[in-house]
DOKOL-407742 format. One record per atom (N, C-alpha, C): residue number from 1; x, y, z; residue in one letter. Coordinates in Angstrom, 3 decimals, always signed. Example, Ala and Ser with C-alpha at 12.3 -4.5 7.8 and 13.67 -1.06 7.14 Angstrom:
2
> resi u v w resn
> 1 +13.190 -5.690 +7.800 A
> 1 +12.300 -4.500 +7.800 A
> 1 +13.200 -3.300 +7.800 A
> 2 +12.850 -2.250 +7.080 S
> 2 +13.670 -1.060 +7.140 S
> 2 +12.900 +0.030 +7.870 S
// end
This chain:
92
> resi u v w resn
> 1 +216.307 -1.374 +156.323 X
> 1 +215.070 -1.125 +156.617 X
> 1 +214.178 -0.409 +155.580 X
> 2 +212.971 -0.990 +155.022 X
> 2 +212.334 -0.376 +153.877 X
> 2 +211.389 +0.603 +154.520 X
> 3 +211.214 +1.444 +154.499 X
> 3 +209.982 +2.798 +154.331 X
> 3 +208.896 +2.623 +153.371 X
> 4 +207.622 +3.028 +153.924 X
> 4 +206.414 +3.222 +153.308 X
> 4 +206.730 +4.564 +152.319 X
> 5 +205.645 +4.782 +151.734 X
> 5 +205.829 +5.944 +150.038 X
> 5 +205.837 +7.082 +150.957 X
> 6 +205.611 +7.777 +152.336 X
> 6 +205.978 +8.808 +152.780 X
> 6 +207.396 +8.863 +153.784 X
> 7 +208.310 +7.742 +153.789 X
> 7 +209.011 +7.294 +154.492 X
> 7 +209.121 +7.358 +156.361 X
> 8 +208.114 +7.255 +156.861 X
> 8 +207.151 +7.966 +158.492 X
> 8 +207.421 +6.296 +158.726 X
> 9 +206.952 +5.465 +157.923 X
> 9 +206.464 +3.742 +158.536 X
> 9 +207.486 +3.114 +157.802 X
> 10 +207.968 +2.176 +158.959 X
> 10 +209.387 +0.999 +158.695 X
> 10 +208.674 +0.024 +158.968 X
> 11 +209.096 -0.757 +158.312 X
> 11 +208.380 -2.615 +158.902 X
> 11 +209.348 -3.083 +159.579 X
> 12 +209.808 -4.238 +160.507 X
> 12 +210.342 -4.794 +161.376 X
> 12 +211.002 -6.497 +160.456 X
> 13 +212.367 -5.913 +159.752 X
> 13 +212.616 -7.456 +159.159 X
> 13 +212.909 -8.576 +160.484 X
> 14 +212.809 -9.570 +159.404 X
> 14 +213.118 -10.964 +160.420 X
> 14 +214.216 -10.858 +160.949 X
> 15 +214.273 -11.198 +161.989 X
> 15 +215.785 -11.631 +162.895 X
> 15 +216.816 -12.294 +161.551 X
> 16 +218.067 -12.563 +161.883 X
> 16 +219.131 -13.941 +161.671 X
> 16 +218.193 -14.866 +162.647 X
> 17 +218.371 -15.987 +161.665 X
> 17 +218.281 -17.295 +162.011 X
> 17 +218.672 -17.202 +163.437 X
> 18 +218.026 -17.938 +164.480 X
> 18 +218.607 -18.169 +165.837 X
> 18 +218.712 -16.898 +166.505 X
> 19 +218.141 -15.882 +166.296 X
> 19 +218.125 -14.708 +166.587 X
> 19 +216.801 -14.114 +166.782 X
> 20 +216.525 -12.952 +167.592 X
> 20 +215.305 -12.058 +168.035 X
> 20 +216.162 -10.759 +168.319 X
> 21 +214.990 -9.524 +167.530 X
> 21 +215.358 -8.364 +167.734 X
> 21 +214.444 -8.036 +168.989 X
> 22 +215.165 -7.608 +169.236 X
> 22 +214.752 -6.185 +171.074 X
> 22 +214.396 -5.496 +170.472 X
> 23 +212.724 -4.938 +170.315 X
> 23 +212.052 -3.703 +169.983 X
> 23 +212.460 -2.496 +170.599 X
> 24 +212.736 -3.089 +171.676 X
> 24 +212.793 -1.688 +173.076 X
> 24 +214.355 -1.077 +172.595 X
> 25 +215.263 -1.688 +172.020 X
> 25 +216.540 -0.970 +171.524 X
> 25 +216.638 -0.427 +170.084 X
> 26 +215.537 +0.115 +169.711 X
> 26 +215.553 +0.222 +168.358 X
> 26 +215.867 +2.187 +168.361 X
> 27 +216.708 +2.356 +167.392 X
> 27 +216.999 +3.612 +167.163 X
> 27 +216.807 +4.694 +165.994 X
> 28 +216.353 +5.743 +165.686 X
> 28 +216.061 +6.278 +164.299 X
> 28 +216.589 +7.693 +164.514 X
> 29 +217.982 +7.397 +163.256 X
> 29 +218.500 +8.905 +163.271 X
> 29 +218.163 +9.512 +161.132 X
> 30 +217.724 +10.910 +161.784 X
> 30 +217.296 +11.517 +160.591 X
> 30 +218.783 +12.484 +160.057 X
> 31 +219.039 +12.215 +159.005 X
> 31 +220.232 +13.000 +158.206 X
> 31 +218.930 +13.899 +157.193 X
> 32 +219.596 +15.214 +157.274 X
> 32 +219.267 +15.990 +156.932 X
> 32 +219.836 +16.322 +154.946 X
> 33 +218.634 +16.847 +154.372 X
> 33 +219.066 +16.629 +153.154 X
> 33 +219.977 +17.449 +152.904 X
> 34 +220.122 +18.535 +153.680 X
> 34 +220.272 +20.141 +152.991 X
> 34 +222.180 +19.751 +153.525 X
> 35 +222.368 +18.417 +154.605 X
> 35 +223.554 +18.309 +155.287 X
> 35 +223.628 +19.308 +156.973 X
> 36 +224.397 +18.650 +157.272 X
> 36 +224.033 +19.317 +158.814 X
> 36 +224.352 +17.396 +159.425 X
> 37 +224.710 +17.710 +160.497 X
> 37 +224.712 +16.791 +161.465 X
> 37 +223.320 +15.709 +161.737 X
> 38 +223.205 +14.412 +161.891 X
> 38 +222.358 +13.598 +161.881 X
> 38 +221.831 +13.638 +163.421 X
> 39 +220.219 +13.569 +163.297 X
> 39 +219.384 +13.732 +164.723 X
> 39 +219.108 +13.018 +165.231 X
> 40 +219.369 +11.938 +166.280 X
> 40 +218.914 +10.888 +166.855 X
> 40 +217.560 +11.313 +167.292 X
> 41 +216.099 +10.333 +167.113 X
> 41 +215.179 +10.705 +167.833 X
> 41 +214.665 +9.549 +168.334 X
> 42 +214.347 +10.271 +169.629 X
> 42 +214.046 +10.014 +170.939 X
> 42 +212.606 +8.381 +170.379 X
> 43 +212.640 +7.589 +171.538 X
> 43 +211.605 +6.752 +171.243 X
> 43 +210.601 +6.883 +172.346 X
> 44 +209.474 +7.117 +172.173 X
> 44 +207.686 +7.366 +173.008 X
> 44 +207.744 +5.826 +173.470 X
> 45 +206.501 +5.562 +174.136 X
> 45 +206.027 +4.471 +174.370 X
> 45 +204.812 +3.843 +173.161 X
> 46 +203.610 +4.733 +172.913 X
> 46 +202.813 +4.884 +171.764 X
> 46 +203.029 +6.464 +170.861 X
> 47 +201.753 +5.973 +170.184 X
> 47 +201.393 +7.258 +169.472 X
> 47 +200.647 +8.345 +170.768 X
> 48 +200.105 +8.247 +171.298 X
> 48 +199.442 +8.791 +172.018 X
> 48 +200.778 +10.013 +172.876 X
> 49 +201.710 +9.721 +172.873 X
> 49 +202.964 +9.677 +173.617 X
> 49 +203.694 +10.723 +172.893 X
> 50 +203.461 +10.952 +171.344 X
> 50 +204.380 +11.741 +170.713 X
> 50 +204.780 +12.822 +170.882 X
> 51 +205.723 +13.372 +170.626 X
> 51 +206.353 +14.453 +170.456 X
> 51 +206.992 +14.950 +169.372 X
> 52 +207.734 +15.961 +169.704 X
> 52 +208.704 +16.479 +168.201 X
> 52 +209.763 +15.615 +168.373 X
> 53 +210.417 +14.903 +167.489 X
> 53 +211.797 +14.619 +167.265 X
> 53 +211.779 +13.083 +168.248 X
> 54 +210.329 +12.183 +167.283 X
> 54 +210.292 +10.918 +168.471 X
> 54 +209.324 +10.211 +167.281 X
> 55 +209.701 +8.785 +167.912 X
> 55 +209.109 +7.678 +167.090 X
> 55 +208.362 +6.604 +168.025 X
> 56 +207.758 +5.808 +167.555 X
> 56 +206.920 +4.736 +168.298 X
> 56 +207.378 +3.435 +167.425 X
> 57 +206.953 +2.134 +168.911 X
> 57 +207.320 +1.245 +167.842 X
> 57 +206.330 +0.422 +168.082 X
> 58 +205.125 +0.042 +167.310 X
> 58 +204.095 -1.129 +167.261 X
> 58 +204.156 -2.351 +166.658 X
> 59 +203.143 -2.933 +166.979 X
> 59 +203.357 -4.438 +165.902 X
> 59 +203.618 -4.361 +164.559 X
> 60 +203.052 -3.260 +163.957 X
> 60 +203.269 -2.866 +162.510 X
> 60 +204.002 -2.687 +162.274 X
> 61 +205.435 -2.204 +163.439 X
> 61 +206.341 -1.525 +162.604 X
> 61 +207.291 +0.016 +163.361 X
> 62 +207.858 +0.340 +163.303 X
> 62 +208.580 +1.720 +163.124 X
> 62 +207.741 +3.170 +163.240 X
> 63 +207.475 +4.111 +163.327 X
> 63 +206.536 +5.109 +162.682 X
> 63 +207.219 +6.568 +163.245 X
> 64 +207.257 +7.207 +162.678 X
> 64 +207.696 +8.648 +162.843 X
> 64 +206.500 +9.466 +163.823 X
> 65 +206.462 +9.952 +164.829 X
> 65 +205.534 +10.932 +165.314 X
> 65 +204.858 +11.512 +164.454 X
> 66 +204.110 +12.606 +164.332 X
> 66 +203.663 +13.508 +163.288 X
> 66 +204.718 +14.665 +162.947 X
> 67 +204.914 +14.753 +163.530 X
> 67 +205.991 +16.636 +163.871 X
> 67 +207.586 +15.890 +162.925 X
> 68 +207.608 +14.702 +163.478 X
> 68 +208.874 +14.322 +162.616 X
> 68 +208.521 +13.622 +161.123 X
> 69 +207.585 +12.913 +161.207 X
> 69 +206.906 +12.725 +160.105 X
> 69 +207.004 +14.307 +159.052 X
> 70 +206.526 +14.975 +159.289 X
> 70 +206.283 +16.300 +158.497 X
> 70 +206.980 +16.960 +157.897 X
> 71 +208.557 +16.884 +159.119 X
> 71 +210.070 +17.248 +158.821 X
> 71 +210.314 +16.522 +157.714 X
> 72 +210.544 +15.500 +157.804 X
> 72 +211.036 +14.285 +156.959 X
> 72 +210.592 +14.426 +155.424 X
> 73 +209.093 +14.336 +155.584 X
> 73 +208.617 +14.342 +154.074 X
> 73 +208.672 +15.564 +153.202 X
> 74 +208.957 +16.352 +153.779 X
> 74 +209.338 +17.963 +152.987 X
> 74 +210.520 +17.684 +152.353 X
> 75 +211.562 +16.882 +152.994 X
> 75 +213.236 +17.197 +152.660 X
> 75 +212.928 +15.910 +151.738 X
> 76 +213.095 +16.019 +150.668 X
> 76 +213.143 +14.884 +149.327 X
> 76 +214.628 +14.322 +149.724 X
> 77 +215.922 +14.845 +150.148 X
> 77 +216.855 +14.491 +149.773 X
> 77 +217.009 +14.111 +151.199 X
> 78 +216.168 +13.640 +152.166 X
> 78 +216.602 +13.206 +153.755 X
> 78 +216.649 +11.665 +153.656 X
> 79 +217.657 +11.119 +154.673 X
> 79 +217.430 +9.856 +155.077 X
> 79 +217.220 +9.939 +156.366 X
> 80 +216.908 +8.457 +156.150 X
> 80 +216.474 +8.231 +157.596 X
> 80 +216.935 +6.742 +158.171 X
> 81 +217.427 +6.573 +159.165 X
> 81 +218.081 +5.111 +158.831 X
> 81 +217.553 +4.493 +160.728 X
> 82 +216.909 +3.461 +160.497 X
> 82 +216.386 +2.388 +161.536 X
> 82 +217.153 +1.107 +162.040 X
> 83 +217.772 +1.740 +163.208 X
> 83 +218.630 +0.976 +163.685 X
> 83 +218.454 -0.340 +165.059 X
> 84 +218.816 -1.463 +165.116 X
> 84 +218.874 -2.355 +166.037 X
> 84 +219.832 -1.948 +166.870 X
> 85 +219.652 -1.569 +168.321 X
> 85 +220.945 -1.314 +169.266 X
> 85 +220.982 -2.070 +170.541 X
> 86 +221.909 -1.648 +171.235 X
> 86 +222.059 -2.351 +172.160 X
> 86 +222.010 -1.260 +173.853 X
> 87 +221.514 -0.007 +173.407 X
> 87 +220.387 +0.909 +174.015 X
> 87 +219.189 +1.413 +174.092 X
> 88 +218.783 +1.499 +174.468 X
> 88 +217.514 +2.348 +173.858 X
> 88 +217.239 +3.582 +174.307 X
> 89 +216.334 +4.418 +173.242 X
> 89 +216.568 +5.821 +173.198 X
> 89 +214.978 +6.140 +173.275 X
> 90 +214.330 +5.068 +174.925 X
> 90 +213.117 +5.644 +175.260 X
> 90 +213.228 +7.563 +176.042 X
> 91 +211.754 +8.162 +175.451 X
> 91 +212.085 +9.438 +176.206 X
> 91 +211.243 +9.071 +177.545 X
> 92 +211.141 +9.667 +178.266 X
> 92 +210.309 +10.014 +179.567 X
> 92 +209.962 +11.207 +179.961 X
// end
């Protein structure tokens, strides 16, 4: 999945022919550039529910919450993976 210039916003790709993407089952993983274990970010319902280490999904795509975006943006070697999974990562 391709990210924007600041690596905090990601567009949702078109699903394979005959398939549908379940946006409730998106997962985001952050790999620190300095090494260490990847961290799975939790999903919140929308931008108003944002918290540290979280993301939300809307009609425009997948978006890291401000605190997560700040951390990823300053890590030039960071990796962010947006995955379509079988399980929800919704935070309550």
